[in-house]
PQR file of N, CA, C, O and H, with PARSE charges and radii, in Angstrom:
ATOM      1  N   UNK A   1     -47.578 -64.030 -12.000 -0.4000 1.5000
ATOM      2  CA  UNK A   1     -47.031 -64.201 -13.332 -0.0000 2.0000
ATOM      3  C   UNK A   1     -48.175 -64.387 -14.319  0.5500 1.7000
ATOM      4  O   UNK A   1     -48.860 -65.409 -14.293 -0.5500 1.4000
ATOM      5  N   UNK A   2     -48.377 -63.431 -15.164 -0.4000 1.5000
ATOM      6  CA  UNK A   2     -49.461 -63.483 -16.137 -0.0000 2.0000
ATOM      7  C   UNK A   2     -48.894 -63.222 -17.518  0.5500 1.7000
ATOM      8  O   UNK A   2     -48.254 -62.195 -17.748 -0.5500 1.4000
ATOM      9  H   UNK A   2     -47.820 -62.601 -15.185  0.4000 1.0000
ATOM     10  N   UNK A   3     -49.126 -64.145 -18.437 -0.4000 1.5000
ATOM     11  CA  UNK A   3     -48.670 -63.948 -19.803 -0.0000 2.0000
ATOM     12  C   UNK A   3     -49.867 -63.916 -20.714  0.5500 1.7000
ATOM     13  O   UNK A   3     -50.847 -64.627 -20.490 -0.5500 1.4000
ATOM     14  H   UNK A   3     -49.646 -64.978 -18.250  0.4000 1.0000
ATOM     15  N   UNK A   4     -49.796 -63.103 -21.737 -0.4000 1.5000
ATOM     16  CA  UNK A   4     -50.881 -62.977 -22.696 -0.0000 2.0000
ATOM     17  C   UNK A   4     -50.563 -63.843 -23.906  0.5500 1.7000
ATOM     18  O   UNK A   4     -49.920 -63.383 -24.851 -0.5500 1.4000
ATOM     19  H   UNK A   4     -49.000 -62.526 -21.919  0.4000 1.0000
ATOM     20  N   UNK A   5     -51.004 -65.075 -23.881 -0.4000 1.5000
ATOM     21  CA  UNK A   5     -50.741 -66.014 -24.968 -0.0000 2.0000
ATOM     22  C   UNK A   5     -52.018 -66.190 -25.769  0.5500 1.7000
ATOM     23  O   UNK A   5     -53.088 -66.437 -25.213 -0.5500 1.4000
ATOM     24  H   UNK A   5     -51.526 -65.448 -23.114  0.4000 1.0000
ATOM     25  N   UNK A   6     -51.891 -66.060 -27.084 -0.4000 1.5000
ATOM     26  CA  UNK A   6     -53.076 -66.240 -27.914 -0.0000 2.0000
ATOM     27  C   UNK A   6     -53.534 -67.698 -27.920  0.5500 1.7000
ATOM     28  O   UNK A   6     -52.788 -68.588 -27.512 -0.5500 1.4000
ATOM     29  H   UNK A   6     -51.022 -65.859 -27.536  0.4000 1.0000
ATOM     30  N   UNK A   7     -54.729 -67.933 -28.370 -0.4000 1.5000
ATOM     31  CA  UNK A   7     -55.316 -69.277 -28.330 -0.0000 2.0000
ATOM     32  C   UNK A   7     -54.506 -70.279 -29.151  0.5500 1.7000
ATOM     33  O   UNK A   7     -54.288 -71.407 -28.710 -0.5500 1.4000
ATOM     34  H   UNK A   7     -55.336 -67.210 -28.700  0.4000 1.0000
ATOM     35  N   UNK A   8     -54.062 -69.878 -30.337 -0.4000 1.5000
ATOM     36  CA  UNK A   8     -53.261 -70.773 -31.166 -0.0000 2.0000
ATOM     37  C   UNK A   8     -51.951 -71.124 -30.462  0.5500 1.7000
ATOM     38  O   UNK A   8     -51.506 -72.271 -30.514 -0.5500 1.4000
ATOM     39  H   UNK A   8     -54.240 -68.962 -30.695  0.4000 1.0000
ATOM     40  N   UNK A   9     -51.340 -70.154 -29.813 -0.4000 1.5000
ATOM     41  CA  UNK A   9     -50.100 -70.391 -29.078 -0.0000 2.0000
ATOM     42  C   UNK A   9     -50.299 -71.406 -27.965  0.5500 1.7000
ATOM     43  O   UNK A   9     -49.424 -72.235 -27.712 -0.5500 1.4000
ATOM     44  H   UNK A   9     -51.701 -69.223 -29.770  0.4000 1.0000
ATOM     45  N   UNK A  10     -51.451 -71.344 -27.298 -0.4000 1.5000
ATOM     46  CA  UNK A  10     -51.767 -72.327 -26.263 -0.0000 2.0000
ATOM     47  C   UNK A  10     -51.880 -73.722 -26.879  0.5500 1.7000
ATOM     48  O   UNK A  10     -51.391 -74.701 -26.314 -0.5500 1.4000
ATOM     49  H   UNK A  10     -52.161 -70.671 -27.503  0.4000 1.0000
ATOM     50  N   UNK A  11     -52.523 -73.801 -28.031 -0.4000 1.5000
ATOM     51  CA  UNK A  11     -52.676 -75.093 -28.709 -0.0000 2.0000
ATOM     52  C   UNK A  11     -51.313 -75.666 -29.083  0.5500 1.7000
ATOM     53  O   UNK A  11     -51.075 -76.866 -28.950 -0.5500 1.4000
ATOM     54  H   UNK A  11     -52.920 -73.007 -28.490  0.4000 1.0000
ATOM     55  N   UNK A  12     -50.426 -74.800 -29.548 -0.4000 1.5000
ATOM     56  CA  UNK A  12     -49.079 -75.249 -29.920 -0.0000 2.0000
ATOM     57  C   UNK A  12     -48.359 -75.792 -28.700  0.5500 1.7000
ATOM     58  O   UNK A  12     -47.752 -76.861 -28.766 -0.5500 1.4000
ATOM     59  H   UNK A  12     -50.619 -73.825 -29.657  0.4000 1.0000
ATOM     60  N   UNK A  13     -48.416 -75.078 -27.595 -0.4000 1.5000
ATOM     61  CA  UNK A  13     -47.718 -75.525 -26.387 -0.0000 2.0000
ATOM     62  C   UNK A  13     -48.286 -76.850 -25.853  0.5500 1.7000
ATOM     63  O   UNK A  13     -47.531 -77.704 -25.389 -0.5500 1.4000
ATOM     64  H   UNK A  13     -48.909 -74.210 -27.542  0.4000 1.0000
ATOM     65  N   UNK A  14     -49.591 -77.018 -25.918 -0.4000 1.5000
ATOM     66  CA  UNK A  14     -50.214 -78.281 -25.509 -0.0000 2.0000
ATOM     67  C   UNK A  14     -49.743 -79.419 -26.416  0.5500 1.7000
ATOM     68  O   UNK A  14     -49.399 -80.503 -25.945 -0.5500 1.4000
ATOM     69  H   UNK A  14     -50.205 -76.324 -26.295  0.4000 1.0000
ATOM     70  N   UNK A  15     -49.735 -79.152 -27.731 -0.4000 1.5000
ATOM     71  CA  UNK A  15     -49.301 -80.178 -28.688 -0.0000 2.0000
ATOM     72  C   UNK A  15     -47.826 -80.522 -28.487  0.5500 1.7000
ATOM     73  O   UNK A  15     -47.442 -81.684 -28.617 -0.5500 1.4000
ATOM     74  H   UNK A  15     -50.015 -78.271 -28.113  0.4000 1.0000
ATOM     75  N   UNK A  16     -47.001 -79.531 -28.173 -0.4000 1.5000
ATOM     76  CA  UNK A  16     -45.583 -79.800 -27.918 -0.0000 2.0000
ATOM     77  C   UNK A  16     -45.425 -80.723 -26.718  0.5500 1.7000
ATOM     78  O   UNK A  16     -44.601 -81.638 -26.739 -0.5500 1.4000
ATOM     79  H   UNK A  16     -47.313 -78.587 -28.067  0.4000 1.0000
ATOM     80  N   UNK A  17     -46.204 -80.486 -25.684 -0.4000 1.5000
ATOM     81  CA  UNK A  17     -46.145 -81.342 -24.499 -0.0000 2.0000
ATOM     82  C   UNK A  17     -46.572 -82.767 -24.860  0.5500 1.7000
ATOM     83  O   UNK A  17     -45.927 -83.736 -24.459 -0.5500 1.4000
ATOM     84  H   UNK A  17     -46.873 -79.743 -25.667  0.4000 1.0000
ATOM     85  N   UNK A  18     -47.662 -82.883 -25.618 -0.4000 1.5000
ATOM     86  CA  UNK A  18     -48.143 -84.218 -26.015 -0.0000 2.0000
ATOM     87  C   UNK A  18     -47.116 -84.962 -26.849  0.5500 1.7000
ATOM     88  O   UNK A  18     -46.988 -86.181 -26.743 -0.5500 1.4000
ATOM     89  H   UNK A  18     -48.185 -82.096 -25.944  0.4000 1.0000
ATOM     90  N   UNK A  19     -46.380 -84.225 -27.684 -0.4000 1.5000
ATOM     91  CA  UNK A  19     -45.372 -84.841 -28.555 -0.0000 2.0000
ATOM     92  C   UNK A  19     -44.001 -84.944 -27.884  0.5500 1.7000
ATOM     93  O   UNK A  19     -43.043 -85.431 -28.484 -0.5500 1.4000
ATOM     94  H   UNK A  19     -46.484 -83.234 -27.770  0.4000 1.0000
ATOM     95  N   UNK A  20     -43.917 -84.476 -26.627 -0.4000 1.5000
ATOM     96  CA  UNK A  20     -42.658 -84.469 -25.884 -0.0000 2.0000
ATOM     97  C   UNK A  20     -41.571 -83.732 -26.668  0.5500 1.7000
ATOM     98  O   UNK A  20     -40.453 -84.226 -26.816 -0.5500 1.4000
ATOM     99  H   UNK A  20     -44.695 -84.079 -26.140  0.4000 1.0000
ATOM    100  N   UNK A  21     -41.921 -82.538 -27.169 -0.4000 1.5000
ATOM    101  CA  UNK A  21     -41.014 -81.703 -27.950 -0.0000 2.0000
ATOM    102  C   UNK A  21     -40.843 -80.354 -27.271  0.5500 1.7000
ATOM    103  O   UNK A  21     -41.692 -79.920 -26.492 -0.5500 1.4000
ATOM    104  H   UNK A  21     -42.829 -82.137 -27.048  0.4000 1.0000
ATOM    105  N   UNK A  22     -39.742 -79.707 -27.577 -0.4000 1.5000
ATOM    106  CA  UNK A  22     -39.519 -78.342 -27.126 -0.0000 2.0000
ATOM    107  C   UNK A  22     -39.690 -77.398 -28.316  0.5500 1.7000
ATOM    108  O   UNK A  22     -39.753 -77.839 -29.463 -0.5500 1.4000
ATOM    109  H   UNK A  22     -39.053 -80.059 -28.209  0.4000 1.0000
ATOM    110  N   UNK A  23     -39.764 -76.104 -28.033 -0.4000 1.5000
ATOM    111  CA  UNK A  23     -39.814 -75.125 -29.122 -0.0000 2.0000
ATOM    112  C   UNK A  23     -38.543 -75.215 -29.968  0.5500 1.7000
ATOM    113  O   UNK A  23     -38.582 -75.008 -31.181 -0.5500 1.4000
ATOM    114  H   UNK A  23     -39.713 -75.746 -27.101  0.4000 1.0000
ATOM    115  N   UNK A  24     -37.429 -75.522 -29.325 -0.4000 1.5000
ATOM    116  CA  UNK A  24     -36.169 -75.680 -30.061 -0.0000 2.0000
ATOM    117  C   UNK A  24     -36.247 -76.865 -31.019  0.5500 1.7000
ATOM    118  O   UNK A  24     -35.803 -76.768 -32.163 -0.5500 1.4000
ATOM    119  H   UNK A  24     -37.398 -75.689 -28.340  0.4000 1.0000
ATOM    120  N   UNK A  25     -36.808 -77.982 -30.560 -0.4000 1.5000
ATOM    121  CA  UNK A  25     -36.991 -79.149 -31.430 -0.0000 2.0000
ATOM    122  C   UNK A  25     -37.851 -78.791 -32.629  0.5500 1.7000
ATOM    123  O   UNK A  25     -37.531 -79.136 -33.766 -0.5500 1.4000
ATOM    124  H   UNK A  25     -37.169 -78.061 -29.631  0.4000 1.0000
ATOM    125  N   UNK A  26     -38.948 -78.094 -32.360 -0.4000 1.5000
ATOM    126  CA  UNK A  26     -39.862 -77.690 -33.422 -0.0000 2.0000
ATOM    127  C   UNK A  26     -39.165 -76.778 -34.416  0.5500 1.7000
ATOM    128  O   UNK A  26     -39.301 -76.957 -35.627 -0.5500 1.4000
ATOM    129  H   UNK A  26     -39.209 -77.813 -31.436  0.4000 1.0000
ATOM    130  N   UNK A  27     -38.425 -75.807 -33.917 -0.4000 1.5000
ATOM    131  CA  UNK A  27     -37.713 -74.867 -34.781 -0.0000 2.0000
ATOM    132  C   UNK A  27     -36.724 -75.590 -35.690  0.5500 1.7000
ATOM    133  O   UNK A  27     -36.653 -75.312 -36.887 -0.5500 1.4000
ATOM    134  H   UNK A  27     -38.314 -75.662 -32.933  0.4000 1.0000
ATOM    135  N   UNK A  28     -35.964 -76.514 -35.118 -0.4000 1.5000
ATOM    136  CA  UNK A  28     -34.998 -77.273 -35.916 -0.0000 2.0000
ATOM    137  C   UNK A  28     -35.697 -78.116 -36.974  0.5500 1.7000
ATOM    138  O   UNK A  28     -35.203 -78.248 -38.094 -0.5500 1.4000
ATOM    139  H   UNK A  28     -36.021 -76.740 -34.146  0.4000 1.0000
ATOM    140  N   UNK A  29     -36.829 -78.677 -36.626 -0.4000 1.5000
ATOM    141  CA  UNK A  29     -37.570 -79.535 -37.542 -0.0000 2.0000
ATOM    142  C   UNK A  29     -38.085 -78.775 -38.757  0.5500 1.7000
ATOM    143  O   UNK A  29     -38.084 -79.306 -39.867 -0.5500 1.4000
ATOM    144  H   UNK A  29     -37.231 -78.570 -35.716  0.4000 1.0000
ATOM    145  N   UNK A  30     -38.523 -77.543 -38.557 -0.4000 1.5000
ATOM    146  CA  UNK A  30     -39.074 -76.782 -39.686 -0.0000 2.0000
ATOM    147  C   UNK A  30     -38.097 -75.759 -40.259  0.5500 1.7000
ATOM    148  O   UNK A  30     -38.429 -75.049 -41.207 -0.5500 1.4000
ATOM    149  H   UNK A  30     -38.524 -77.111 -37.655  0.4000 1.0000
ATOM    150  N   UNK A  31     -36.892 -75.681 -39.687 -0.4000 1.5000
ATOM    151  CA  UNK A  31     -35.837 -74.876 -40.290 -0.0000 2.0000
ATOM    152  C   UNK A  31     -35.825 -73.400 -39.944  0.5500 1.7000
ATOM    153  O   UNK A  31     -35.439 -72.570 -40.768 -0.5500 1.4000
ATOM    154  H   UNK A  31     -36.622 -76.258 -38.916  0.4000 1.0000
ATOM    155  N   UNK A  32     -36.241 -73.069 -38.743 -0.4000 1.5000
ATOM    156  CA  UNK A  32     -36.213 -71.677 -38.295 -0.0000 2.0000
ATOM    157  C   UNK A  32     -35.493 -71.601 -36.964  0.5500 1.7000
ATOM    158  O   UNK A  32     -35.293 -72.617 -36.298 -0.5500 1.4000
ATOM    159  H   UNK A  32     -36.554 -73.743 -38.074  0.4000 1.0000
ATOM    160  N   UNK A  33     -35.106 -70.401 -36.578 -0.4000 1.5000
ATOM    161  CA  UNK A  33     -34.428 -70.244 -35.291 -0.0000 2.0000
ATOM    162  C   UNK A  33     -35.428 -70.387 -34.146  0.5500 1.7000
ATOM    163  O   UNK A  33     -36.597 -70.029 -34.287 -0.5500 1.4000
ATOM    164  H   UNK A  33     -35.269 -69.575 -37.118  0.4000 1.0000
ATOM    165  N   UNK A  34     -34.964 -70.908 -33.019 -0.4000 1.5000
ATOM    166  CA  UNK A  34     -35.850 -71.028 -31.864 -0.0000 2.0000
ATOM    167  C   UNK A  34     -36.440 -69.688 -31.424  0.5500 1.7000
ATOM    168  O   UNK A  34     -37.597 -69.629 -31.010 -0.5500 1.4000
ATOM    169  H   UNK A  34     -34.014 -71.198 -32.904  0.4000 1.0000
ATOM    170  N   UNK A  35     -35.654 -68.614 -31.512 -0.4000 1.5000
ATOM    171  CA  UNK A  35     -36.170 -67.307 -31.086 -0.0000 2.0000
ATOM    172  C   UNK A  35     -37.293 -66.829 -32.004  0.5500 1.7000
ATOM    173  O   UNK A  35     -38.248 -66.207 -31.538 -0.5500 1.4000
ATOM    174  H   UNK A  35     -34.714 -68.662 -31.848  0.4000 1.0000
ATOM    175  N   UNK A  36     -37.189 -67.112 -33.300 -0.4000 1.5000
ATOM    176  CA  UNK A  36     -38.242 -66.726 -34.242 -0.0000 2.0000
ATOM    177  C   UNK A  36     -39.521 -67.523 -33.948  0.5500 1.7000
ATOM    178  O   UNK A  36     -40.611 -66.953 -33.904 -0.5500 1.4000
ATOM    179  H   UNK A  36     -36.413 -67.617 -33.678  0.4000 1.0000
ATOM    180  N   UNK A  37     -39.387 -68.820 -33.751 -0.4000 1.5000
ATOM    181  CA  UNK A  37     -40.549 -69.666 -33.464 -0.0000 2.0000
ATOM    182  C   UNK A  37     -41.179 -69.259 -32.138  0.5500 1.7000
ATOM    183  O   UNK A  37     -42.403 -69.218 -32.022 -0.5500 1.4000
ATOM    184  H   UNK A  37     -38.501 -69.283 -33.788  0.4000 1.0000
ATOM    185  N   UNK A  38     -40.356 -68.959 -31.139 -0.4000 1.5000
ATOM    186  CA  UNK A  38     -40.866 -68.515 -29.837 -0.0000 2.0000
ATOM    187  C   UNK A  38     -41.692 -67.232 -29.992  0.5500 1.7000
ATOM    188  O   UNK A  38     -42.740 -67.090 -29.361 -0.5500 1.4000
ATOM    189  H   UNK A  38     -39.361 -68.993 -31.233  0.4000 1.0000
ATOM    190  N   UNK A  39     -41.225 -66.301 -30.828 -0.4000 1.5000
ATOM    191  CA  UNK A  39     -41.941 -65.044 -31.050 -0.0000 2.0000
ATOM    192  C   UNK A  39     -43.252 -65.275 -31.792  0.5500 1.7000
ATOM    193  O   UNK A  39     -44.260 -64.643 -31.476 -0.5500 1.4000
ATOM    194  H   UNK A  39     -40.374 -66.417 -31.340  0.4000 1.0000
ATOM    195  N   UNK A  40     -43.249 -66.166 -32.767 -0.4000 1.5000
ATOM    196  CA  UNK A  40     -44.479 -66.457 -33.525 -0.0000 2.0000
ATOM    197  C   UNK A  40     -45.504 -67.136 -32.622  0.5500 1.7000
ATOM    198  O   UNK A  40     -46.669 -66.739 -32.591 -0.5500 1.4000
ATOM    199  H   UNK A  40     -42.430 -66.680 -33.024  0.4000 1.0000
ATOM    200  N   UNK A  41     -45.072 -68.157 -31.890 -0.4000 1.5000
ATOM    201  CA  UNK A  41     -45.980 -68.890 -31.000 -0.0000 2.0000
ATOM    202  C   UNK A  41     -46.484 -67.986 -29.880  0.5500 1.7000
ATOM    203  O   UNK A  41     -47.638 -68.092 -29.464 -0.5500 1.4000
ATOM    204  H   UNK A  41     -44.126 -68.479 -31.915  0.4000 1.0000
ATOM    205  N   UNK A  42     -45.628 -67.106 -29.396 -0.4000 1.5000
ATOM    206  CA  UNK A  42     -46.006 -66.187 -28.324 -0.0000 2.0000
ATOM    207  C   UNK A  42     -46.879 -65.030 -28.776  0.5500 1.7000
ATOM    208  O   UNK A  42     -47.351 -64.249 -27.949 -0.5500 1.4000
ATOM    209  H   UNK A  42     -44.691 -67.020 -29.734  0.4000 1.0000
ATOM    210  N   UNK A  43     -47.100 -64.912 -30.081 -0.4000 1.5000
ATOM    211  CA  UNK A  43     -47.955 -63.854 -30.602 -0.0000 2.0000
ATOM    212  C   UNK A  43     -47.277 -62.500 -30.689  0.5500 1.7000
ATOM    213  O   UNK A  43     -47.944 -61.485 -30.889 -0.5500 1.4000
ATOM    214  H   UNK A  43     -46.717 -65.547 -30.752  0.4000 1.0000
ATOM    215  N   UNK A  44     -45.964 -62.473 -30.541 -0.4000 1.5000
ATOM    216  CA  UNK A  44     -45.232 -61.212 -30.588 -0.0000 2.0000
ATOM    217  C   UNK A  44     -44.797 -60.857 -32.000  0.5500 1.7000
ATOM    218  O   UNK A  44     -44.359 -59.734 -32.254 -0.5500 1.4000
ATOM    219  H   UNK A  44     -45.422 -63.298 -30.378  0.4000 1.0000
ATOM    220  N   UNK A  45     -44.915 -61.807 -32.918 -0.4000 1.5000
ATOM    221  CA  UNK A  45     -44.453 -61.601 -34.281 -0.0000 2.0000
ATOM    222  C   UNK A  45     -45.376 -62.362 -35.224  0.5500 1.7000
ATOM    223  O   UNK A  45     -45.664 -63.539 -35.006 -0.5500 1.4000
ATOM    224  H   UNK A  45     -45.271 -62.719 -32.712  0.4000 1.0000
ATOM    225  N   UNK A  46     -45.829 -61.697 -36.255 -0.4000 1.5000
ATOM    226  CA  UNK A  46     -46.631 -62.372 -37.269 -0.0000 2.0000
ATOM    227  C   UNK A  46     -45.686 -63.068 -38.242  0.5500 1.7000
ATOM    228  O   UNK A  46     -44.700 -62.483 -38.689 -0.5500 1.4000
ATOM    229  H   UNK A  46     -45.595 -60.741 -36.432  0.4000 1.0000
ATOM    230  N   UNK A  47     -45.989 -64.296 -38.559 -0.4000 1.5000
ATOM    231  CA  UNK A  47     -45.132 -65.035 -39.487 -0.0000 2.0000
ATOM    232  C   UNK A  47     -45.414 -64.558 -40.898  0.5500 1.7000
ATOM    233  O   UNK A  47     -46.569 -64.404 -41.295 -0.5500 1.4000
ATOM    234  H   UNK A  47     -46.790 -64.772 -38.196  0.4000 1.0000
ATOM    235  N   UNK A  48     -44.352 -64.327 -41.650 -0.4000 1.5000
ATOM    236  CA  UNK A  48     -44.524 -63.839 -43.012 -0.0000 2.0000
ATOM    237  C   UNK A  48     -44.364 -64.950 -44.041  0.5500 1.7000
ATOM    238  O   UNK A  48     -44.652 -64.745 -45.220 -0.5500 1.4000
ATOM    239  H   UNK A  48     -43.414 -64.452 -41.328  0.4000 1.0000
ATOM    240  N   UNK A  49     -43.915 -66.108 -43.616 -0.4000 1.5000
ATOM    241  CA  UNK A  49     -43.684 -67.216 -44.547 -0.0000 2.0000
ATOM    242  C   UNK A  49     -44.586 -68.400 -44.246  0.5500 1.7000
ATOM    243  O   UNK A  49     -44.225 -69.544 -44.522 -0.5500 1.4000
ATOM    244  H   UNK A  49     -43.681 -66.275 -42.658  0.4000 1.0000
ATOM    245  N   UNK A  50     -45.742 -68.136 -43.689 -0.4000 1.5000
ATOM    246  CA  UNK A  50     -46.696 -69.190 -43.370 -0.0000 2.0000
ATOM    247  C   UNK A  50     -46.117 -70.226 -42.402  0.5500 1.7000
ATOM    248  O   UNK A  50     -46.362 -71.425 -42.534 -0.5500 1.4000
ATOM    249  H   UNK A  50     -46.035 -67.207 -43.465  0.4000 1.0000
ATOM    250  N   UNK A  51     -45.362 -69.748 -41.449 -0.4000 1.5000
ATOM    251  CA  UNK A  51     -44.753 -70.616 -40.439 -0.0000 2.0000
ATOM    252  C   UNK A  51     -45.828 -71.304 -39.612  0.5500 1.7000
ATOM    253  O   UNK A  51     -45.670 -72.461 -39.222 -0.5500 1.4000
ATOM    254  H   UNK A  51     -45.163 -68.774 -41.342  0.4000 1.0000
ATOM    255  N   UNK A  52     -46.922 -70.597 -39.342 -0.4000 1.5000
ATOM    256  CA  UNK A  52     -47.999 -71.204 -38.559 -0.0000 2.0000
ATOM    257  C   UNK A  52     -48.520 -72.458 -39.236  0.5500 1.7000
ATOM    258  O   UNK A  52     -48.810 -73.449 -38.566 -0.5500 1.4000
ATOM    259  H   UNK A  52     -47.051 -69.657 -39.659  0.4000 1.0000
ATOM    260  N   UNK A  53     -48.641 -72.429 -40.531 -0.4000 1.5000
ATOM    261  CA  UNK A  53     -49.109 -73.601 -41.272 -0.0000 2.0000
ATOM    262  C   UNK A  53     -48.127 -74.768 -41.123  0.5500 1.7000
ATOM    263  O   UNK A  53     -48.547 -75.913 -40.952 -0.5500 1.4000
ATOM    264  H   UNK A  53     -48.406 -71.624 -41.076  0.4000 1.0000
ATOM    265  N   UNK A  54     -46.835 -74.483 -41.187 -0.4000 1.5000
ATOM    266  CA  UNK A  54     -45.826 -75.538 -41.010 -0.0000 2.0000
ATOM    267  C   UNK A  54     -45.899 -76.126 -39.606  0.5500 1.7000
ATOM    268  O   UNK A  54     -45.799 -77.339 -39.424 -0.5500 1.4000
ATOM    269  H   UNK A  54     -46.495 -73.553 -41.326  0.4000 1.0000
ATOM    270  N   UNK A  55     -46.074 -75.251 -38.614 -0.4000 1.5000
ATOM    271  CA  UNK A  55     -46.188 -75.717 -37.232 -0.0000 2.0000
ATOM    272  C   UNK A  55     -47.433 -76.579 -37.077  0.5500 1.7000
ATOM    273  O   UNK A  55     -47.384 -77.637 -36.450 -0.5500 1.4000
ATOM    274  H   UNK A  55     -46.155 -74.265 -38.762  0.4000 1.0000
ATOM    275  N   UNK A  56     -48.559 -76.126 -37.652 -0.4000 1.5000
ATOM    276  CA  UNK A  56     -49.802 -76.901 -37.597 -0.0000 2.0000
ATOM    277  C   UNK A  56     -49.612 -78.281 -38.202  0.5500 1.7000
ATOM    278  O   UNK A  56     -50.104 -79.272 -37.662 -0.5500 1.4000
ATOM    279  H   UNK A  56     -48.599 -75.266 -38.161  0.4000 1.0000
ATOM    280  N   UNK A  57     -48.901 -78.350 -39.322 -0.4000 1.5000
ATOM    281  CA  UNK A  57     -48.677 -79.629 -39.988 -0.0000 2.0000
ATOM    282  C   UNK A  57     -47.842 -80.570 -39.115  0.5500 1.7000
ATOM    283  O   UNK A  57     -48.179 -81.745 -38.970 -0.5500 1.4000
ATOM    284  H   UNK A  57     -48.502 -77.545 -39.761  0.4000 1.0000
ATOM    285  N   UNK A  58     -46.760 -80.058 -38.539 -0.4000 1.5000
ATOM    286  CA  UNK A  58     -45.874 -80.885 -37.723 -0.0000 2.0000
ATOM    287  C   UNK A  58     -46.590 -81.392 -36.478  0.5500 1.7000
ATOM    288  O   UNK A  58     -46.422 -82.547 -36.088 -0.5500 1.4000
ATOM    289  H   UNK A  58     -46.486 -79.104 -38.657  0.4000 1.0000
ATOM    290  N   UNK A  59     -47.394 -80.525 -35.852 -0.4000 1.5000
ATOM    291  CA  UNK A  59     -48.038 -80.885 -34.595 -0.0000 2.0000
ATOM    292  C   UNK A  59     -49.470 -81.387 -34.755  0.5500 1.7000
ATOM    293  O   UNK A  59     -50.160 -81.627 -33.764 -0.5500 1.4000
ATOM    294  H   UNK A  59     -47.531 -79.587 -36.169  0.4000 1.0000
ATOM    295  N   UNK A  60     -49.915 -81.544 -35.992 -0.4000 1.5000
ATOM    296  CA  UNK A  60     -51.275 -82.007 -36.292 -0.0000 2.0000
ATOM    297  C   UNK A  60     -52.340 -81.137 -35.629  0.5500 1.7000
ATOM    298  O   UNK A  60     -53.305 -81.641 -35.056 -0.5500 1.4000
ATOM    299  H   UNK A  60     -49.354 -81.348 -36.797  0.4000 1.0000
ATOM    300  N   UNK A  61     -52.149 -79.830 -35.719 -0.4000 1.5000
ATOM    301  CA  UNK A  61     -53.133 -78.885 -35.197 -0.0000 2.0000
ATOM    302  C   UNK A  61     -54.061 -78.516 -36.339  0.5500 1.7000
ATOM    303  O   UNK A  61     -53.616 -78.086 -37.403 -0.5500 1.4000
ATOM    304  H   UNK A  61     -51.365 -79.420 -36.185  0.4000 1.0000
ATOM    305  N   UNK A  62     -55.333 -78.683 -36.112 -0.4000 1.5000
ATOM    306  CA  UNK A  62     -56.329 -78.329 -37.118 -0.0000 2.0000
ATOM    307  C   UNK A  62     -56.837 -76.926 -36.825  0.5500 1.7000
ATOM    308  O   UNK A  62     -56.791 -76.470 -35.682 -0.5500 1.4000
ATOM    309  H   UNK A  62     -55.695 -79.032 -35.247  0.4000 1.0000
ATOM    310  N   UNK A  63     -57.318 -76.243 -37.855 -0.4000 1.5000
ATOM    311  CA  UNK A  63     -57.906 -74.927 -37.630 -0.0000 2.0000
ATOM    312  C   UNK A  63     -58.995 -75.035 -36.593  0.5500 1.7000
ATOM    313  O   UNK A  63     -59.941 -75.806 -36.757 -0.5500 1.4000
ATOM    314  H   UNK A  63     -57.355 -76.614 -38.783  0.4000 1.0000
ATOM    315  N   UNK A  64     -58.870 -74.263 -35.520 -0.4000 1.5000
ATOM    316  CA  UNK A  64     -59.912 -74.246 -34.498 -0.0000 2.0000
ATOM    317  C   UNK A  64     -59.685 -75.217 -33.352  0.5500 1.7000
ATOM    318  O   UNK A  64     -60.513 -75.277 -32.443 -0.5500 1.4000
ATOM    319  H   UNK A  64     -58.102 -73.637 -35.387  0.4000 1.0000
ATOM    320  N   UNK A  65     -58.597 -75.982 -33.355 -0.4000 1.5000
ATOM    321  CA  UNK A  65     -58.381 -76.873 -32.211 -0.0000 2.0000
ATOM    322  C   UNK A  65     -57.290 -77.875 -32.429  0.5500 1.7000
ATOM    323  O   UNK A  65     -56.843 -78.102 -33.553 -0.5500 1.4000
ATOM    324  H   UNK A  65     -57.924 -75.934 -34.093  0.4000 1.0000
ATOM    325  N   UNK A  66     -56.860 -78.481 -31.329 -0.4000 1.5000
ATOM    326  CA  UNK A  66     -55.805 -79.508 -31.383 -0.0000 2.0000
ATOM    327  C   UNK A  66     -56.433 -80.842 -31.703  0.5500 1.7000
ATOM    328  O   UNK A  66     -55.730 -81.849 -31.798 -0.5500 1.4000
ATOM    329  H   UNK A  66     -57.223 -78.296 -30.415  0.4000 1.0000
TER
END
């Protein structure tokens, strides 16, 4: 099982684990559907509304690292 996850997506998943949150929790918190957030975090979809910035703010991810 090999998935191609971008570096930012890895940081998000690590931060979610540290915060004991799911992608669904994150999506509800910032007002987007879980499937949209899953696609953005997975690198399959570029966010057009600066969703990455909102995710960074919620999870305290700084540019370049957690």
